[in-house]
C-alpha positions as CSV (number, residue, x, y, z in Angstrom):
1,M,-12.6,11.1,-7.5
2,T,-11.7,14.2,-5.0
3,Q,-9.9,17.3,-6.0
4,G,-8.8,19.9,-4.1
5,A,-7.2,23.4,-5.1
6,G,-4.5,24.9,-4.3
7,N,-1.9,21.6,-4.1
8,E,-3.6,19.7,-6.8
9,Y,-4.7,17.2,-4.5
10,E,-6.5,14.0,-5.9
11,K,-8.1,11.0,-4.2
12,R,-9.4,8.0,-5.6
13,T,-10.7,4.7,-4.9
14,D,-9.0,1.5,-6.8
15,T,-8.6,-2.2,-6.3
16,L,-5.0,-3.6,-6.5
17,D,-4.6,-7.4,-6.1
18,G,-8.4,-7.9,-5.3
19,Q,-8.1,-5.6,-2.5
20,P,-9.3,-2.1,-2.4
21,I,-7.2,0.3,-1.7
22,G,-7.4,4.7,-1.9
23,V,-4.6,6.7,-3.8
24,E,-4.0,10.2,-2.8
25,S,-1.7,12.1,-5.0
26,Y,-0.7,16.0,-4.5
27,K,2.0,18.4,-5.6
28,V,4.6,19.7,-3.0
29,G,6.8,22.3,-4.8
30,S,7.5,20.8,-8.2
31,R,7.6,17.3,-7.2
32,Y,4.0,15.2,-6.6
33,S,3.7,12.8,-3.7
34,A,1.5,9.9,-3.4
35,R,0.4,7.9,-0.9
36,V,-1.8,4.0,-1.1
37,D,-3.9,2.8,1.8
38,N,-5.6,-0.2,2.4
39,V,-9.3,1.7,3.2
40,D,-10.1,-0.7,6.1
41,P,-8.2,0.1,8.5
42,G,-6.8,2.8,5.9
43,A,-3.7,2.1,7.0
44,V,-0.6,3.6,4.5
45,I,0.7,0.7,2.9
46,G,2.8,2.6,-0.2
47,R,4.8,6.1,-0.6
48,G,6.1,7.5,-3.9
49,Q,7.7,11.1,-5.2
50,A,8.2,12.0,-8.7
51,A,8.3,14.9,-11.4
52,S,4.9,14.0,-12.6
53,R,1.3,13.0,-10.7
54,L,1.4,9.6,-13.2
55,E,5.2,8.4,-12.1
56,A,4.3,9.6,-8.3
57,E,1.1,7.3,-8.3
58,R,2.9,4.4,-9.9
59,L,5.6,4.3,-7.7
60,A,3.8,4.3,-4.3
61,I,1.3,1.7,-6.2
62,E,4.2,-0.6,-6.9
63,N,5.3,0.0,-3.1
64,A,2.0,-0.9,-1.9
65,R,2.0,-4.2,-3.7
66,H,5.3,-5.2,-2.3
67,T,3.7,-4.7,1.0
68,L,0.9,-6.5,0.1
69,R,3.0,-9.6,-0.9
70,L,5.0,-9.7,2.2
71,R,1.9,-9.5,4.3
72,D,0.4,-12.7,2.4
73,A,3.9,-14.2,3.0
74,A,4.2,-13.4,6.7
75,L,0.3,-15.0,7.1
76,A,1.6,-18.0,4.8
77,M,4.2,-18.9,7.1
78,R,2.4,-18.1,10.4
79,R,-0.5,-20.6,9.4
80,S,2.8,-23.2,8.5
81,A,4.4,-22.5,11.9
82,D,1.2,-22.9,13.4
83,S,0.2,-26.2,11.8
84,L,3.3,-27.6,13.1
85,P,3.3,-30.1,15.7
86,T,3.9,-28.7,19.5
87,G,6.0,-30.7,22.4
88,R,9.0,-31.9,19.7
89,G,12.0,-32.0,21.3
90,T,11.3,-31.1,24.7
91,K,12.8,-33.2,27.7
């Protein structure tokens, strides 16, 4: 875990539904912000804000889980559409 002074910055790696993620959290004023990235390529897939670090991270992780499930559903739909026969209904 990486920690920083001043804004109570913390960074760690974890896994979410079998996928590696990075979790960053820090204090902004009296509240905490958190963000989750998918490590490779490092895109932010979840964010959260709350009065406590734990709650902000929990919200960010739940948002990331939702994002990953939507991605998986979109990939499944793409595979299904790609498997449909072509040329039907054309004249």
